[in-house]
C-alpha positions in Angstrom: 210.0 90.5 138.9 208.8 93.6 137.1 205.8 91.6 135.8 205.0 90.5 139.3 205.1 94.0 140.7 202.9 95.2 137.9 200.3 92.5 138.6 200.2 92.8 142.4 201.5 96.3 143.2 198.2 97.8 144.3 197.5 94.7 146.4 200.9 94.8 148.0 200.4 98.5 148.8 197.2 97.6 150.6 199.0 94.8 152.5 201.7 97.3 153.5 199.1 99.7 154.9 197.5 97.0 156.9 200.9 96.0 158.3 201.4 99.6 159.4 198.1 99.3 161.3 199.3 96.1 163.0 202.7 97.5 164.0 201.0 100.7 165.3 197.7 99.4 166.7 196.2 102.8 167.2 192.4 103.2 166.4 192.9 106.3 164.3 195.7 104.6 162.3 193.4 101.6 161.8 190.5 103.8 160.6 192.8 105.8 158.3 194.2 102.6 156.8 190.6 101.3 156.3 189.7 104.4 154.4 192.9 104.3 152.3 192.5 100.7 151.1 188.8 101.5 150.3 189.9 104.5 148.2 192.4 102.2 146.4 189.6 99.7 145.8 187.5 102.4 144.2 190.3 103.3 141.9 191.2 99.6 141.1 188.1 97.5 142.0 189.6 94.3 140.8 192.7 94.7 143.0 190.5 95.8 145.9 188.3 92.6 145.6 191.4 90.4 145.3 192.8 92.0 148.5 189.7 90.7 150.2 191.1 87.2 149.6 193.9 88.2 152.0 191.7 90.2 154.4 188.8 87.9 155.2 190.8 84.7 156.0 192.9 86.8 158.5 190.2 89.2 159.7 189.8 87.7 163.2 193.6 88.1 163.7 193.7 91.6 162.2 190.9 93.0 164.4 192.4 91.3 167.5 195.5 93.4 167.0 193.8 96.6 165.7 190.0 96.6 166.1 189.6 99.5 163.8 190.4 97.3 160.9 187.1 95.6 161.4 185.4 97.9 158.9 188.1 97.6 156.2 186.5 94.7 154.4 183.1 96.4 154.4 184.5 99.6 153.1 186.4 97.8 150.3 183.3 95.9 149.2 181.2 99.1 149.2 183.9 101.1 147.4 184.1 98.5 144.6 180.3 98.4 144.4 180.1 102.2 144.1 182.7 102.2 141.3 180.5 99.6 139.5 177.5 101.9 139.9 179.5 104.9 138.8 180.8 103.1 135.7 177.1 102.3 134.8 175.9 105.8 135.4 174.9 106.3 131.8 173.1 103.0 131.5 170.5 102.7 134.3 169.0 99.6 132.8 172.2 97.6 133.4 172.4 98.9 136.9 169.1 97.3 137.8 169.2 94.1 135.9 169.1 91.2 138.3 168.8 87.4 138.0 165.9 85.5 139.6 167.9 84.3 142.5 168.9 87.9 143.3 165.2 88.9 143.5 164.7 85.9 145.9 167.5 87.2 148.0 166.0 90.7 148.1 162.6 89.3 149.2 164.3 87.3 152.0 166.1 90.4 153.3 162.9 92.5 153.0 160.8 90.0 155.0 163.5 89.6 157.7 163.6 93.4 158.2 159.8 94.0 158.2 159.2 91.1 160.7 162.0 92.3 162.9 160.5 95.8 163.1 157.1 94.3 164.0 158.7 92.2 166.7 160.4 95.3 168.2 164.0 94.7 167.2 166.2 97.8 167.2 167.1 99.4 163.9 170.8 99.0 164.8 170.4 95.2 165.2 168.5 95.0 161.9 171.2 96.9 160.1 173.8 94.7 161.6 172.2 91.5 160.4 171.4 92.9 156.9 175.0 93.8 156.6 176.0 90.2 157.5 174.0 88.9 154.5 174.4 91.8 152.0 178.0 93.0 152.3 179.5 90.1 150.4 176.6 90.0 147.9 178.0 93.4 146.8 181.0 91.5 145.6 178.8 89.4 143.3 177.1 92.5 142.0 180.4 94.2 141.2 182.3 91.2 139.7 179.3 90.4 137.5 179.7 93.8 135.9 183.5 93.6 135.4 185.3 92.2 132.4 187.0 89.1 133.7 190.3 88.3 132.0 192.6 85.3 132.2 195.1 87.2 134.2 192.5 88.0 136.9 191.7 84.3 137.3 195.4 83.5 137.7 195.9 86.2 140.4 192.8 84.9 142.2 194.2 81.4 142.3 197.7 82.3 143.3 196.6 84.6 146.1 194.3 81.8 147.4 197.2 79.3 147.3 199.6 81.7 149.0 197.2 82.6 151.8 196.3 78.9 152.4 199.9 78.2 152.9 200.3 81.0 155.4 197.3 79.8 157.3 198.4 76.2 157.1 201.9 76.8 158.5 200.5 79.0 161.3 198.0 76.2 162.1 200.7 73.6 162.4 202.8 75.8 164.6 199.6 76.6 166.7 198.9 72.9 167.3 202.5 71.7 168.0 203.1 74.7 170.3 199.9 73.9 172.2 198.4 77.3 171.2 201.3 79.3 172.5 203.1 80.6 169.3 202.2 82.7 166.3 198.9 84.0 167.7 197.8 86.9 169.8 198.3 86.7 173.6 194.6 87.0 174.2 194.1 83.8 172.2 196.8 82.0 174.0 195.2 82.8 177.4 191.6 82.2 176.3 190.0 79.1 177.8 189.0 76.4 175.3 187.5 73.1 176.3 189.9 70.2 176.2 188.0 68.7 173.2 188.1 71.8 171.1 191.7 72.6 172.2 192.9 69.8 170.0 191.5 71.4 166.9 193.4 74.0 164.8 191.6 77.4 164.9 194.1 79.3 162.8 194.2 83.0 162.0 190.5 82.7 161.2 190.0 81.8 164.9 187.4 79.1 164.1 188.1 75.5 163.1 184.9 75.0 161.1 185.5 78.3 159.2 189.1 77.3 158.6 188.1 73.9 157.3 185.6 75.6 154.8 188.3 78.0 153.7 190.9 75.3 153.2 188.4 73.2 151.2 187.9 76.2 148.8 191.6 76.7 148.6 192.1 73.0 147.9 189.6 73.2 145.0 191.3 76.3 143.6 194.7 74.7 143.9 193.6 71.6 142.0 192.4 73.9 139.2 195.6 76.0 139.3 197.7 72.9 138.9 196.1 72.4 135.4 197.4 75.8 134.3 201.1 75.5 135.2 204.3 73.7 134.3 205.3 70.3 135.6 207.8 71.7 138.1 205.1 74.1 139.5 202.6 71.2 139.6 204.9 69.4 142.1 205.1 72.6 144.2 201.4 72.9 144.2 201.0 69.2 145.1 203.2 69.6 148.2 201.2 72.6 149.2 197.9 70.7 148.7 199.2 68.0 151.0 200.1 70.5 153.6 196.8 72.3 153.5 194.7 69.1 153.6 196.8 67.9 156.5 195.7 71.0 158.4 192.2 70.6 157.2 192.0 67.1 158.8 193.4 68.6 162.1 190.4 71.0 162.3 188.3 67.9 162.9 185.4 69.6 161.2 182.8 66.8 160.6 180.4 69.0 158.8 182.9 70.2 156.3 184.1 66.7 155.7 180.6 65.7 154.8 180.3 68.7 152.6 183.5 67.9 150.7 182.4 64.3 150.2 179.0 65.5 148.7 180.8 68.0 146.6 183.3 65.5 145.1 180.5 63.0 144.3 178.5 65.8 142.7 181.5 67.0 140.6 182.2 63.4 139.5 178.6 63.0 138.4 178.6 66.2 136.5 182.0 66.2 134.9 182.9 62.5 134.8 186.4 63.7 135.6 187.6 60.7 137.5 191.2 61.8 137.3 190.7 65.0 139.4 188.5 63.2 142.0 191.0 60.4 142.4 193.8 62.9 142.6 191.9 64.8 145.4 191.4 61.6 147.4 195.0 60.5 147.0 196.1 63.9 148.3 193.9 63.6 151.3 195.2 60.1 152.1 198.8 61.3 151.6 198.1 64.4 153.9 197.1 62.0 156.7 200.3 60.1 156.4 202.7 63.0 155.8 201.2 65.8 157.8 198.3 64.9 160.2 199.9 61.9 161.9 203.4 63.5 162.3 202.0 66.8 163.6 199.8 64.9 166.1 202.8 62.8 167.3 204.9 66.0 167.6 202.1 67.6 169.6 202.0 64.6 171.9 205.7 64.8 172.4 205.5 68.5 173.4 202.6 67.7 175.8 204.5 64.9 177.4 207.5 67.2 177.9 205.2 69.7 179.6 203.9 67.0 181.9 207.4 66.1 182.9 208.1 69.7 183.6 204.9 69.8 185.6 203.6 72.6 183.4 200.7 71.0 181.5 199.1 73.3 179.0 196.5 71.1 177.4 194.9 67.7 177.7 196.6 64.9 175.7 195.6 64.7 172.0 195.1 61.0 172.4 193.8 58.8 175.1 195.1 55.2 174.8 194.9 54.2 171.2 191.9 56.3 170.3 192.7 59.4 168.2 190.8 62.7 168.6 189.3 62.3 165.2 188.0 58.8 166.1 186.6 60.2 169.4 184.7 63.0 167.5 183.3 60.5 165.0 182.2 58.1 167.8 180.7 61.0 169.9 178.5 61.9 167.0 176.4 58.8 167.5 176.7 58.4 171.3 173.5 58.6 173.3 175.0 61.1 175.7 175.8 63.4 172.8 172.3 63.1 171.4 170.8 63.8 174.8 173.0 66.9 175.3 172.0 68.1 171.8 168.4 67.8 172.8 169.0 70.0 175.9 171.4 72.6 174.8 172.8 71.7 171.3 171.5 71.5 167.7 168.4 69.5 168.4 167.4 72.0 171.2 167.9 74.8 168.7 165.8 73.1 166.0 163.0 72.5 168.5 163.0 76.1 169.7 163.2 77.3 166.1 160.1 75.3 165.1 158.3 76.6 168.2 159.0 80.2 167.1 157.9 79.4 163.6 154.6 78.0 165.0 153.9 81.3 166.7 155.1 83.4 163.7 154.3 81.2 160.6 153.9 83.8 157.9 156.9 86.2 158.1 158.7 84.8 161.2 160.0 86.7 164.2 162.5 88.8 162.2 166.2 89.3 162.0 168.2 89.5 165.2 165.7 87.2 167.1 167.1 83.7 166.7 170.6 82.3 166.3 172.0 84.8 163.8 175.0 87.2 164.0 172.9 90.1 165.3 171.2 88.1 168.0 174.6 87.2 169.4 175.8 90.8 169.5 172.5 92.5 170.5 170.7 89.5 172.1 167.1 88.8 171.2 163.9 90.3 172.5 162.2 86.9 172.4 164.7 84.6 174.1 163.3 85.0 177.6 159.8 84.1 176.3 161.1 80.9 174.7 163.4 79.9 177.6 166.6 80.5 175.6 169.3 81.5 178.1 172.3 82.0 175.9 173.1 84.2 172.9 173.8 81.3 170.5 174.4 80.7 166.8 171.7 78.4 165.4 174.5 76.3 163.7 171.7 75.6 161.1 171.0 78.2 158.5 167.6 76.7 157.6 166.1 76.7 161.1 167.2 80.2 161.4 165.5 81.2 158.2 162.4 79.3 159.1 162.1 80.9 162.5 163.1 84.5 161.6 161.3 84.9 158.2 158.5 82.3 158.2 156.9 80.8 155.1 157.4 83.9 152.9 161.1 84.2 153.9 161.6 80.5 153.2 160.1 81.0 149.7 162.5 83.9 149.1 165.5 81.9 150.4 164.6 78.9 148.4 164.4 81.0 145.2 167.8 82.4 146.1 169.4 78.9 146.6 167.7 77.0 143.8 167.9 80.0 141.5 171.7 80.0 141.7 171.6 76.3 140.9 169.4 76.9 137.9 171.6 79.8 136.7 174.7 77.7 137.0 173.1 74.8 135.2 172.0 77.0 132.4 175.5 78.3 131.9 177.4 75.0 132.5 178.9 74.9 129.0 179.3 78.7 128.4 181.3 79.1 131.6 183.0 75.7 131.8 184.8 74.4 133.8 183.9 76.9 136.5 180.1 76.3 136.5 180.5 72.5 137.2 182.8 73.2 140.2 180.5 75.9 141.5 177.4 73.7 141.2 179.3 71.0 143.2 180.3 73.6 145.9 176.7 74.9 146.0 175.2 71.5 146.6 177.8 70.8 149.3 176.9 74.1 150.9 173.2 73.0 150.9 174.4 70.2 153.2 176.7 72.4 155.3 173.8 74.8 155.9 172.3 72.1 158.1 175.3 72.4 160.4 176.6 76.0 160.0 175.3 79.5 159.5 177.2 79.2 156.3 175.7 82.3 154.5 176.9 84.6 157.2 180.5 83.4 156.9 182.3 86.3 155.2 185.2 84.1 154.1 183.1 81.6 152.3 180.6 84.1 150.8 183.4 86.4 149.6 184.9 83.4 147.7 181.6 82.0 146.5 180.1 85.3 145.3 183.4 86.2 143.6 183.5 83.0 141.6 179.7 83.2 140.9 180.2 86.8 139.7 183.0 85.6 137.5 180.8 82.9 136.0 178.0 85.5 135.4 180.5 87.8 133.7 181.9 85.0 131.5 178.4 83.8 130.6 177.5 87.4 129.9 173.9 86.6 130.8 173.0 90.3 130.2 176.1 92.1 129.1 177.1 90.8 125.7 179.1 88.0 124.1 180.5 85.4 126.5 184.2 85.2 127.2 185.9 81.9 126.6 189.2 80.7 128.2 191.4 77.8 127.1 
């Protein structure tokens, strides 16, 4: 127990401060807590960054209870970054050493800002969008310059597993209770379409983001199981079945495609049949042990509500057709494709290409088409292009094409492909992490067709943290590589 306290005491202190802000949801208390955890992150940057593995997956829930906690994650990332800068104050050369993909990222950000100013976007909206892309990049910058030890990897993995279990249990309760238990009252009362109401949103408050998070947690748990005793392996196996059962109940088609691509890529790179087969068996078992029983329990509760004449949600199944089967079938139905042309993804792609045609070199700028800032601030060009809603593009590439033009696409391509080249170069030095991250990255290339994946703080926090760890272990610029058995 003493060893546990020593490993996690700073993280537990941060958790306790956040709990205070939840029990006393005052804006000043929330702000004070945000500043305190940021200060702790400056003192202990590793602990601060690991705390983000708790904060980002629950951020939507935290800020629903105390909105002032919204800035906590940003402040922690900035504080850890500033500590990295401070520690390098006597070596300016190291401070400004960047990989090729980082320069591509900087070019992309610069073009998005310049084109936004030309279009007439407000400075506040530009800063908002830059923050959406950059804040978690600071995690990579910081971790790359830290000395990663075996104990840090173990803490990373155990925190991930613990949080995935918390979110999974909450998700099961959410579904069976028909979105009435273990969630804020505002979420209970919020209208959700009958189709989406059957999906688990979780404390992340988004089924697709939850699915991405559980995918990452599943991968981390598979690796953790190789580092523990046989008794603990069984415990992790049970946990994996639970989390993948919830993953299935998010009904996230895009994430399922991404996971399939990732597993195929990993198999091709590592030839590790054992791990891939184990993953597939866990998914199959999770359907039998978790997904089907939870769905049946939900139907029972729904039927009880119907008998009491207090229906809360539409039935999860109609006849013998499950919700998962319906979503798969709807993907290819003519009515779905027609709707997509008018208001959905195909409509967004068509509008994005129209904007690109009018602004081919540097695009229309950040906060003009389908990004985080355009939802919060609206867009100065939507009226001109007949876009009536503040929407996400749900396609990272069409957003980049429309907002940053050819030059921005070049910068973004250097960023994406440069990371792949960096990981490939360090496959053996940073094994087994590089192979897994290559597989994740290629899966994300696919997910980018369906989500604004690089604006998802939960995903990017994880990805950049692992990528920074690989960079640190490979010691591309900072000395002899570290090796772990």
